[in-house]
MIBA-170880 format. One record per residue (C-alpha): residue in three letters; x, y, z. Coordinates in nm, 3 decimals, padded with zeros to 5 digits. Layout:
# MIBA-170880
(Ala; (X; Y; Z))
...
This chain:
# MIBA-170880
(Unk; (-01.974; -01.126; 01.444))
(Unk; (-02.340; -01.091; 01.473))
(Unk; (-02.551; -01.023; 01.182))
(Unk; (-02.915; -00.932; 01.163))
(Unk; (-03.137; -01.061; 00.903))
(Unk; (-03.193; -00.875; 00.621))
(Unk; (-03.518; -00.679; 00.604))
(Unk; (-03.667; -00.421; 00.384))
(Unk; (-03.615; -00.067; 00.347))
(Unk; (-03.881; 00.198; 00.188))
(Unk; (-03.600; 00.238; -00.084))
(Unk; (-03.666; -00.159; -00.155))
(Unk; (-03.326; -00.233; -00.090))
(Unk; (-03.191; -00.460; 00.145))
(Unk; (-03.017; -00.337; 00.471))
(Unk; (-02.826; -00.529; 00.688))
(Unk; (-02.776; -00.443; 01.033))
(Unk; (-02.451; -00.588; 01.196))
(Unk; (-02.235; -00.556; 01.514))
(Unk; (-01.906; -00.607; 01.575))
(Unk; (-01.681; -00.480; 01.854))
(Unk; (-01.400; -00.294; 01.652))
(Unk; (-01.479; -00.125; 01.359))
(Unk; (-01.167; -00.064; 01.120))
(Unk; (-01.268; 00.184; 00.875))
(Unk; (-01.010; 00.203; 00.533))
(Unk; (-00.867; -00.123; 00.406))
(Unk; (-00.532; -00.002; 00.276))
(Unk; (-00.206; -00.080; 00.502))
(Unk; (-00.282; 00.084; 00.789))
(Unk; (-00.682; -00.029; 00.862))
(Unk; (-00.527; -00.394; 00.768))
(Unk; (-00.236; -00.348; 00.963))
(Unk; (-00.489; -00.262; 01.279))
(Unk; (-00.735; -00.531; 01.184))
(Unk; (-00.384; -00.783; 01.193))
(Unk; (-00.325; -00.591; 01.511))
(Unk; (-00.661; -00.665; 01.641))
(Unk; (-00.644; -01.029; 01.584))
(Unk; (-00.403; -01.096; 01.890))
(Unk; (-00.732; -01.065; 02.132))
(Unk; (-01.066; -01.187; 02.161))
(Unk; (-01.260; -00.950; 02.025))
(Unk; (-01.444; -00.937; 01.684))
(Unk; (-01.283; -00.667; 01.444))
(Unk; (-01.527; -00.586; 01.139))
(Unk; (-01.299; -00.363; 00.829))
(Unk; (-01.524; -00.153; 00.605))
(Unk; (-01.431; -00.024; 00.304))
(Unk; (-01.542; 00.165; 00.077))
(Unk; (-01.403; 00.061; -00.249))
(Unk; (-01.425; -00.331; -00.433))
(Unk; (-01.069; -00.456; -00.231))
(Unk; (-00.785; -00.394; -00.024))
(Unk; (-00.516; -00.145; -00.048))
(Unk; (-00.692; 00.029; -00.337))
(Unk; (-00.588; 00.388; -00.214))
(Unk; (-00.322; 00.527; -00.150))
(Unk; (-00.130; 00.268; -00.078))
(Unk; (-00.150; 00.065; -00.414))
(Unk; (00.045; 00.383; -00.598))
(Unk; (00.357; 00.453; -00.339))
(Unk; (00.698; 00.359; -00.453))
(Unk; (00.752; 00.030; -00.207))
(Unk; (01.032; 00.166; -00.029))
(Unk; (01.038; 00.072; 00.402))
(Unk; (01.207; 00.412; 00.429))
(Unk; (01.480; 00.441; 00.680))
(Unk; (01.367; 00.760; 00.838))
(Unk; (01.627; 00.977; 00.815))
(Unk; (01.394; 01.251; 00.605))
(Unk; (01.067; 01.301; 00.874))
(Unk; (01.105; 01.603; 01.104))
(Unk; (01.342; 01.469; 01.429))
(Unk; (01.160; 01.366; 01.716))
(Unk; (00.808; 01.351; 01.538))
(Unk; (00.604; 01.082; 01.530))
(Unk; (00.607; 01.025; 01.209))
(Unk; (01.016; 01.013; 01.188))
(Unk; (01.034; 00.807; 01.554))
(Unk; (00.721; 00.576; 01.370))
(Unk; (00.885; 00.521; 01.040))
(Unk; (01.251; 00.388; 01.224))
(Unk; (01.022; 00.167; 01.417))
(Unk; (00.794; 00.090; 01.167))
(Unk; (01.132; -00.026; 00.931))
(Unk; (01.299; -00.279; 01.202))
(Unk; (00.941; -00.449; 01.238))
(Unk; (00.925; -00.475; 00.872))
(Unk; (01.177; -00.727; 00.875))
(Unk; (00.961; -01.009; 01.128))
(Unk; (00.629; -00.856; 00.998))
(Unk; (00.790; -00.991; 00.583))
(Unk; (00.936; -01.296; 00.667))
(Unk; (00.527; -01.388; 00.913))
(Unk; (00.360; -01.307; 00.595))
(Unk; (00.583; -01.436; 00.335))
(Unk; (00.608; -01.107; 00.204))
(Unk; (00.887; -01.069; -00.068))
(Unk; (01.113; -00.822; 00.048))
(Unk; (01.437; -00.695; 00.008))
(Unk; (01.685; -00.496; 00.228))
(Unk; (01.841; -00.260; -00.020))
(Unk; (02.010; 00.050; 00.092))
(Unk; (01.947; 00.378; 00.012))
(Unk; (02.184; 00.679; -00.101))
(Unk; (02.072; 01.058; -00.065))
(Unk; (02.277; 01.213; -00.365))
(Unk; (02.398; 01.540; -00.261))
(Unk; (02.484; 01.763; -00.604))
(Unk; (02.601; 02.123; -00.467))
(Unk; (02.642; 02.312; -00.102))
(Unk; (02.254; 02.343; -00.111))
(Unk; (02.257; 01.970; -00.092))
(Unk; (02.552; 01.945; 00.103))
(Unk; (02.336; 02.132; 00.325))
(Unk; (02.027; 01.935; 00.280))
(Unk; (02.269; 01.568; 00.379))
(Unk; (02.369; 01.808; 00.711))
(Unk; (01.982; 01.865; 00.773))
(Unk; (01.866; 01.463; 00.749))
(Unk; (02.208; 01.362; 00.908))
(Unk; (02.084; 01.535; 01.223))
(Unk; (01.759; 01.400; 01.169))
(Unk; (01.873; 01.087; 01.152))
(Unk; (01.962; 01.056; 01.510))
(Unk; (01.705; 01.254; 01.647))
(Unk; (01.491; 00.969; 01.492))
(Unk; (01.699; 00.688; 01.652))
(Unk; (01.845; 00.583; 01.290))
(Unk; (02.225; 00.624; 01.442))
(Unk; (02.463; 00.811; 01.296))
(Unk; (02.471; 00.776; 00.928))
(Unk; (02.792; 00.758; 00.710))
(Unk; (02.858; 01.051; 00.429))
(Unk; (03.096; 00.968; 00.182))
(Unk; (03.194; 01.098; -00.123))
(Unk; (03.045; 01.103; -00.482))
(Unk; (03.343; 00.900; -00.581))
(Unk; (03.301; 00.688; -00.309))
(Unk; (02.904; 00.672; -00.380))
(Unk; (03.000; 00.584; -00.766))
(Unk; (03.165; 00.281; -00.621))
(Unk; (02.825; 00.172; -00.474))
(Unk; (02.662; 00.318; -00.849))
(Unk; (02.827; 00.326; -01.112))
(Unk; (02.592; 00.499; -01.301))
(Unk; (02.520; 00.766; -01.073))
(Unk; (02.613; 01.104; -01.212))
(Unk; (02.928; 01.246; -01.265))
(Unk; (02.796; 01.580; -01.097))
(Unk; (02.721; 01.427; -00.736))
(Unk; (02.944; 01.540; -00.483))
(Unk; (02.860; 01.391; -00.220))
(Unk; (02.552; 01.093; -00.019))
(Unk; (02.402; 00.981; 00.296))
(Unk; (02.417; 00.629; 00.311))
(Unk; (02.093; 00.509; 00.463))
(Unk; (02.159; 00.079; 00.511))
(Unk; (01.809; 00.032; 00.672))
(Unk; (01.605; 00.113; 00.337))
(Unk; (01.435; -00.166; 00.199))
(Unk; (01.213; -00.259; -00.053))
(Unk; (00.845; -00.485; -00.094))
(Unk; (00.582; -00.508; -00.260))
(Unk; (00.264; -00.244; -00.139))
(Unk; (00.008; -00.434; -00.229))
(Unk; (00.110; -00.819; -00.176))
(Unk; (00.185; -00.667; 00.188))
(Unk; (-00.215; -00.518; 00.206))
(Unk; (-00.316; -00.832; 00.100))
(Unk; (-00.097; -01.041; 00.296))
(Unk; (-00.183; -00.849; 00.582))
(Unk; (-00.550; -00.813; 00.523))
(Unk; (-00.538; -01.240; 00.469))
(Unk; (-00.383; -01.291; 00.766))
(Unk; (-00.643; -01.048; 00.967))
(Unk; (-00.924; -01.253; 00.820))
(Unk; (-00.737; -01.596; 00.817))
(Unk; (-00.768; -01.460; 01.240))
(Unk; (-01.105; -01.410; 01.230))
(Unk; (-01.130; -01.048; 01.160))
(Unk; (-01.447; -00.978; 00.868))
(Unk; (-01.388; -00.761; 00.573))
(Unk; (-01.687; -00.529; 00.426))
(Unk; (-01.638; -00.420; 00.112))
(Unk; (-01.842; -00.151; -00.114))
(Unk; (-01.947; 00.007; 00.232))
(Unk; (-01.871; 00.358; 00.247))
(Unk; (-01.979; 00.527; 00.518))
(Unk; (-02.170; 00.813; 00.474))
(Unk; (-02.295; 00.877; 00.858))
(Unk; (-02.120; 00.871; 01.151))
(Unk; (-02.385; 00.870; 01.490))
(Unk; (-02.304; 00.780; 01.865))
(Unk; (-02.496; 00.425; 02.003))
(Unk; (-02.549; 00.371; 02.352))
(Unk; (-02.138; 00.371; 02.429))
(Unk; (-02.024; 00.293; 02.096))
(Unk; (-02.106; 00.395; 01.766))
(Unk; (-02.354; 00.306; 01.471))
(Unk; (-02.166; 00.312; 01.111))
(Unk; (-02.419; 00.434; 00.821))
(Unk; (-02.355; 00.321; 00.435))
(Unk; (-02.440; 00.438; 00.065))
(Unk; (-02.635; 00.111; 00.091))
(Unk; (-02.773; 00.135; 00.401))
(Unk; (-02.564; -00.105; 00.590))
(Unk; (-02.560; -00.054; 00.973))
(Unk; (-02.248; -00.203; 01.129))
(Unk; (-02.300; -00.082; 01.569))
(Unk; (-01.957; -00.090; 01.716))
(Unk; (-01.865; -00.067; 02.025))
(Unk; (-01.490; 00.115; 01.936))
(Unk; (-01.456; 00.239; 01.620))
(Unk; (-01.065; 00.322; 01.419))
(Unk; (-01.087; 00.542; 01.176))
(Unk; (-00.788; 00.415; 00.928))
(Unk; (-01.014; 00.531; 00.576))
(Unk; (-00.726; 00.755; 00.423))
(Unk; (-00.819; 01.050; 00.238))
(Unk; (-01.151; 01.005; 00.382))
(Unk; (-01.008; 00.978; 00.766))
(Unk; (-01.028; 01.335; 00.834))
(Unk; (-01.377; 01.405; 00.673))
(Unk; (-01.526; 01.104; 00.901))
(Unk; (-01.314; 01.264; 01.209))
(Unk; (-01.549; 01.532; 01.164))
(Unk; (-01.837; 01.375; 01.275))
(Unk; (-01.721; 01.289; 01.587))
(Unk; (-01.465; 01.614; 01.674))
(Unk; (-01.495; 01.967; 01.577))
(Unk; (-01.311; 02.025; 01.248))
(Unk; (-00.943; 02.073; 01.348))
(Unk; (-00.765; 01.885; 01.051))
(Unk; (-00.826; 02.033; 00.745))
(Unk; (-00.691; 01.754; 00.437))
(Unk; (-00.632; 01.827; 00.063))
(Unk; (-00.535; 01.601; -00.187))
(Unk; (-00.182; 01.588; -00.340))
(Unk; (-00.015; 01.376; -00.585))
(Unk; (00.237; 01.178; -00.684))
(Unk; (00.342; 01.033; -01.068))
(Unk; (00.543; 00.754; -01.114))
(Unk; (00.716; 00.580; -01.418))
(Unk; (00.755; 00.211; -01.420))
(Unk; (01.083; 00.105; -01.665))
(Unk; (01.088; -00.252; -01.815))
(Unk; (01.296; -00.542; -01.579))
(Unk; (01.624; -00.486; -01.528))
(Unk; (01.765; -00.829; -01.636))
(Unk; (01.601; -00.752; -01.977))
(Unk; (01.734; -00.387; -02.041))
(Unk; (02.046; -00.552; -01.945))
(Unk; (02.069; -00.840; -02.152))
(Unk; (01.990; -00.623; -02.410))
(Unk; (02.154; -00.280; -02.339))
(Unk; (02.493; -00.373; -02.124))
(Unk; (02.325; -00.135; -01.854))
(Unk; (02.439; -00.240; -01.554))
(Unk; (02.148; -00.262; -01.262))
(Unk; (02.042; -00.016; -00.974))
(Unk; (02.101; -00.169; -00.663))
(Unk; (01.991; 00.074; -00.381))
(Unk; (01.714; 00.346; -00.354))
(Unk; (01.864; 00.685; -00.470))
(Unk; (01.739; 01.048; -00.370))
(Unk; (01.854; 01.345; -00.444))
(Unk; (01.900; 01.607; -00.206))
(Unk; (01.646; 01.881; -00.327))
(Unk; (01.786; 02.199; -00.489))
(Unk; (01.476; 02.377; -00.680))
(Unk; (01.173; 02.255; -00.837))
(Unk; (01.265; 01.898; -00.773))
(Unk; (01.039; 01.698; -00.497))
(Unk; (01.102; 01.388; -00.363))
(Unk; (01.169; 01.209; -00.725))
(Unk; (01.383; 00.890; -00.663))
(Unk; (01.487; 00.610; -00.836))
(Unk; (01.469; 00.294; -00.707))
(Unk; (01.446; -00.159; -00.752))
(Unk; (01.162; -00.288; -00.718))
(Unk; (01.147; -00.596; -00.519))
(Unk; (00.931; -00.795; -00.900))
(Unk; (01.317; -00.671; -01.099))
(Unk; (01.163; -00.353; -01.279))
(Unk; (01.303; -00.001; -01.226))
(Unk; (01.118; 00.282; -01.063))
(Unk; (01.120; 00.701; -01.076))
(Unk; (00.902; 00.921; -00.888))
(Unk; (00.660; 01.115; -00.739))
(Unk; (00.614; 01.440; -00.880))
(Unk; (00.420; 01.634; -00.553))
(Unk; (00.125; 01.823; -00.726))
(Unk; (-00.157; 01.980; -00.544))
(Unk; (-00.510; 01.872; -00.783))
(Unk; (-00.888; 01.947; -00.723))
(Unk; (-00.949; 01.599; -00.592))
(Unk; (-00.917; 01.233; -00.436))
(Unk; (-00.980; 01.144; -00.790))
(Unk; (-00.809; 01.334; -00.982))
(Unk; (-00.507; 01.067; -01.024))
(Unk; (-00.417; 01.106; -01.397))
(Unk; (-00.078; 01.100; -01.537))
(Unk; (-00.017; 01.406; -01.666))
(Unk; (00.222; 01.491; -01.977))
(Unk; (00.424; 01.796; -01.750))
(Unk; (00.450; 01.524; -01.430))
(Unk; (00.563; 01.252; -01.623))
(Unk; (00.826; 01.525; -01.782))
(Unk; (00.971; 01.625; -01.455))
(Unk; (00.964; 01.288; -01.302))
(Unk; (01.201; 01.182; -01.610))
(Unk; (01.392; 01.565; -01.622))
(Unk; (01.521; 01.448; -01.213))
(Unk; (01.564; 01.068; -01.302))
(Unk; (01.810; 01.152; -01.514))
(Unk; (01.975; 01.385; -01.300))
(Unk; (02.099; 01.131; -01.087))
(Unk; (02.134; 00.830; -01.323))
(Unk; (02.246; 01.092; -01.717))
(Unk; (02.167; 00.746; -01.934))
(Unk; (01.819; 00.606; -01.797))
(Unk; (01.679; 00.477; -02.153))
(Unk; (01.331; 00.593; -02.182))
(Unk; (01.255; 00.330; -02.465))
(Unk; (01.260; 00.116; -02.194))
(Unk; (00.958; 00.267; -01.973))
(Unk; (00.626; 00.034; -01.942))
(Unk; (00.404; 00.234; -01.813))
(Unk; (00.294; 00.526; -01.556))
(Unk; (00.072; 00.586; -01.262))
(Unk; (00.034; 00.846; -00.978))
(Unk; (-00.119; 00.801; -00.639))
(Unk; (-00.296; 01.070; -00.411))
(Unk; (-00.164; 01.138; -00.071))
(Unk; (-00.388; 01.312; 00.205))
(Unk; (-00.173; 01.647; 00.275))
(Unk; (-00.298; 01.831; 00.609))
(Unk; (-00.312; 02.180; 00.477))
(Unk; (-00.402; 02.464; 00.798))
(Unk; (-00.042; 02.352; 00.980))
(Unk; (00.249; 02.484; 00.869))
(Unk; (00.544; 02.308; 00.731))
(Unk; (00.729; 02.324; 01.001))
(Unk; (00.474; 02.167; 01.284))
(Unk; (00.310; 01.957; 01.003))
(Unk; (00.351; 01.568; 01.138))
(Unk; (00.088; 01.288; 01.198))
(Unk; (-00.172; 01.290; 01.343))
(Unk; (-00.321; 00.966; 01.603))
(Unk; (-00.589; 01.076; 01.873))
(Unk; (-00.877; 00.939; 02.004))
(Unk; (-01.144; 01.180; 01.854))
(Unk; (-01.407; 01.092; 02.063))
(Unk; (-01.517; 00.834; 02.337))
(Unk; (-01.410; 00.450; 02.185))
(Unk; (-01.280; 00.605; 01.860))
(Unk; (-00.949; 00.663; 01.741))
(Unk; (-00.831; 00.847; 01.395))
(Unk; (-00.554; 00.844; 01.172))
(Unk; (-00.512; 01.150; 01.011))
(Unk; (-00.283; 01.307; 00.755))
(Unk; (-00.147; 01.008; 00.708))
(Unk; (00.103; 00.958; 00.360))
(Unk; (00.450; 00.909; 00.277))
(Unk; (00.577; 00.683; 00.498))
(Unk; (00.293; 00.569; 00.571))
(Unk; (00.343; 00.203; 00.462))
(Unk; (00.643; 00.254; 00.664))
(Unk; (00.518; 00.387; 00.972))
(Unk; (00.199; 00.219; 00.985))
(Unk; (00.305; -00.097; 01.252))
(Unk; (00.401; 00.169; 01.460))
(Unk; (00.136; 00.367; 01.453))
(Unk; (-00.114; 00.081; 01.504))
(Unk; (00.065; 00.059; 01.852))
(Unk; (-00.012; 00.422; 01.937))
(Unk; (-00.433; 00.386; 01.798))
(Unk; (-00.444; 00.054; 01.983))
(Unk; (-00.291; 00.175; 02.324))
(Unk; (-00.539; 00.476; 02.279))
(Unk; (-00.831; 00.200; 02.246))
(Unk; (-00.698; 00.044; 02.532))
(Unk; (-00.702; 00.369; 02.757))
(Unk; (-01.067; 00.402; 02.587))
(Unk; (-01.126; 00.063; 02.747))
(Unk; (-01.101; -00.225; 02.470))
(Unk; (-00.994; -00.498; 02.681))
(Unk; (-00.756; -00.716; 02.477))
(Unk; (-00.772; -01.046; 02.593))
(Unk; (-00.504; -01.240; 02.448))
(Unk; (-00.653; -01.477; 02.189))
(Unk; (-00.417; -01.831; 02.267))
(Unk; (-00.498; -01.954; 01.822))
(Unk; (-00.391; -01.619; 01.710))
(Unk; (-00.132; -01.764; 01.413))
(Unk; (00.065; -01.480; 01.310))
(Unk; (00.222; -01.627; 00.989))
(Unk; (00.091; -01.692; 00.617))
(Unk; (-00.047; -01.991; 00.599))
(Unk; (-00.020; -02.196; 00.255))
(Unk; (-00.347; -02.321; 00.217))
(Unk; (-00.514; -01.963; 00.186))
(Unk; (-00.283; -01.862; -00.081))
(Unk; (-00.065; -02.033; -00.355))
(Unk; (00.218; -01.933; -00.510))
(Unk; (00.164; -01.860; -00.899))
(Unk; (00.291; -02.198; -01.100))
(Unk; (00.532; -02.047; -01.246))
(Unk; (00.752; -01.927; -00.890))
(Unk; (00.696; -02.327; -00.711))
(Unk; (00.951; -02.587; -00.743))
(Unk; (01.004; -02.857; -00.989))
(Unk; (00.806; -03.133; -00.737))
(Unk; (00.544; -02.855; -00.644))
(Unk; (00.477; -02.808; -00.987))
(Unk; (00.483; -03.180; -01.071))
(Unk; (00.153; -03.186; -00.782))
(Unk; (-00.054; -02.840; -00.860))
(Unk; (-00.013; -03.058; -01.270))
(Unk; (-00.167; -03.390; -01.139))
(Unk; (-00.426; -03.167; -01.001))
(Unk; (-00.545; -02.968; -01.254))
(Unk; (-00.348; -02.931; -01.590))
(Unk; (-00.449; -02.563; -01.713))
(Unk; (-00.164; -02.452; -01.432))
(Unk; (00.023; -02.575; -01.734))
(Unk; (-00.153; -02.316; -02.014))
(Unk; (00.061; -01.992; -01.962))
(Unk; (-00.147; -01.691; -02.046))
(Unk; (00.041; -01.374; -01.944))
(Unk; (00.384; -01.423; -02.101))
(Unk; (00.525; -01.119; -01.967))
(Unk; (00.511; -01.210; -01.590))
(Unk; (00.448; -01.615; -01.667))
(Unk; (00.112; -01.660; -01.566))
(Unk; (-00.125; -01.914; -01.591))
(Unk; (-00.478; -01.999; -01.640))
(Unk; (-00.434; -02.219; -01.342))
(Unk; (-00.302; -01.928; -01.156))
(Unk; (-00.592; -01.681; -01.237))
(Unk; (-00.885; -01.969; -01.145))
(Unk; (-00.695; -02.061; -00.794))
(Unk; (-00.720; -01.679; -00.717))
(Unk; (-01.106; -01.668; -00.798))
(Unk; (-01.121; -01.940; -00.458))
(Unk; (-00.837; -01.777; -00.206))
(Unk; (-00.930; -01.590; 00.115))
(Unk; (-01.022; -01.252; 00.011))
(Unk; (-01.053; -01.314; -00.351))
(Unk; (-01.050; -01.041; -00.632))
(Unk; (-01.370; -00.840; -00.739))
(Unk; (-01.213; -00.658; -00.996))
(Unk; (-01.010; -00.778; -01.325))
(Unk; (-00.776; -00.518; -01.125))
(Unk; (-00.805; -00.701; -00.820))
(Unk; (-00.668; -01.050; -01.001))
(Unk; (-00.400; -00.805; -01.181))
(Unk; (-00.288; -00.673; -00.847))
(Unk; (-00.254; -01.044; -00.736))
(Unk; (-00.084; -01.209; -01.030))
(Unk; (00.019; -00.941; -01.186))
(Unk; (-00.102; -00.964; -01.506))
(Unk; (-00.138; -00.663; -01.776))
(Unk; (00.162; -00.535; -01.544))
(Unk; (00.436; -00.632; -01.745))
(Unk; (00.619; -00.492; -02.111))
(Unk; (00.283; -00.593; -02.315))
(Unk; (00.050; -00.419; -02.037))
(Unk; (-00.193; -00.651; -02.093))
(Unk; (-00.249; -00.655; -02.487))
(Unk; (-00.193; -01.023; -02.460))
(Unk; (-00.322; -01.158; -02.165))
(Unk; (-00.617; -00.911; -02.040))
(Unk; (-00.915; -01.073; -02.248))
(Unk; (-00.776; -01.445; -02.124))
(Unk; (-00.800; -01.321; -01.789))
(Unk; (-01.179; -01.199; -01.831))
(Unk; (-01.300; -01.530; -01.968))
(Unk; (-01.113; -01.704; -01.720))
(Unk; (-01.277; -01.486; -01.397))
(Unk; (-01.615; -01.526; -01.596))
(Unk; (-01.624; -01.859; -01.664))
(Unk; (-01.543; -01.972; -01.251))
(Unk; (-01.845; -01.683; -01.189))
(Unk; (-02.065; -01.743; -01.365))
(Unk; (-02.086; -01.475; -01.588))
(Unk; (-02.005; -01.279; -01.950))
(Unk; (-01.708; -01.117; -01.970))
(Unk; (-01.903; -00.765; -02.006))
(Unk; (-02.051; -00.785; -01.620))
(Unk; (-01.673; -00.820; -01.521))
(Unk; (-01.570; -00.445; -01.373))
(Unk; (-01.197; -00.318; -01.471))
(Unk; (-01.204; -00.080; -01.126))
(Unk; (-01.211; -00.034; -00.808))
(Unk; (-01.623; 00.042; -00.846))
(Unk; (-01.856; -00.285; -00.969))
(Unk; (-01.741; -00.538; -00.686))
(Unk; (-02.147; -00.557; -00.634))
(Unk; (-02.199; -00.744; -01.022))
(Unk; (-01.885; -01.006; -00.915))
(Unk; (-02.086; -01.039; -00.591))
(Unk; (-02.422; -01.118; -00.799))
(Unk; (-02.246; -01.360; -01.013))
(Unk; (-02.120; -01.587; -00.713))
(Unk; (-02.429; -01.637; -00.599))
């Protein structure tokens, strides 16, 4: 990476001029996966992200399901890439040491309309390359999931359905890309793109400039806007909100109520206006229900609503009538990039050469996380056709490197814990009782590769404030530790996605 010296702009701020071979716009799961794949080759790679951390857009706010691929249109890029991505994640999760569970899924019908949906999804599964999925009776489905509604008459079985932590996946992918040489520039919001020689020049709101020979536009909600800077604006993307409900950990609920845990992802064949609401376990042990599917005015409109949450609970109880809403601990929503100027029957993911040396991924929503490995392969192939030279780098390491990230103390073996306590006794000081996170964990987190820049960054890395009390106990303690590590006051630390500049100023 070639960094030019900072220069004063007319406004008195600083401007950097960065040069690289490939600029990746966006540090969601798609952009991080692109950077990791590019790390296989002798290339300078720079990822620019408008916000203060990786995975802060749609990536952090989805169901965490690695989809089987029976839902997208048969033979579409969305469907085929979903099936290929599903198969790839078994190896990816192992390489990156990310929690991954193959749990299987049931697509449940409650009547004639549902049976028609099952036939449709069965055919799509064949067209997308999953294979001949079994269809079982309602009684057989209840043998697999005893709490499933007595009204269910049949279910399509999707054995390759799996679950993963979306943010852990994005972060581990980014860490691996960084350990193989990729540079990450946060708070770099691209506002202008212009042709520069045979490559491109990207301008940020702060006045920084990135010169790149090739560009991979993987910026999610902004992708279509940036694509229109270099290509006729033929794709219109609008925001679509999905709201979720999170229940307490199933082991805790079982110990108090005796309710058997849900072990599979449960989908319902839509009959009226129910949308794609499902119920699924998470790798952390919680139960998750959602999402809704609502058009909203802008991509910042991600608040949950009373109507949306009531809708999620209503449909979830259709699947599992004995769901105890008193065990709900939080709710959240995510915004998807939805293409609106293409009829539903023809709508698909778009990965294309928008201009010379420039590839864009457009309209990537669910199952975008599942499809990411396959979509990146398509994007890389396009860049190679555009002239990107991909000479293998013999030093490339695809695996997670332990010295770059340490598991939380309570997840380590007794032998590891003894070593950690000998090095720093603060690993024995629990500050988050719900998720069992220690002071040593937070301090260690602040010095890892790609450290957090905000409180929410620590939250997503360690799950502080994600448990039953939702941060009532641990939030001030985490903020105090962060401030101590950064040499600033707790008031200077931003909670959300913006404000990373404050933390970086303190780091200096």
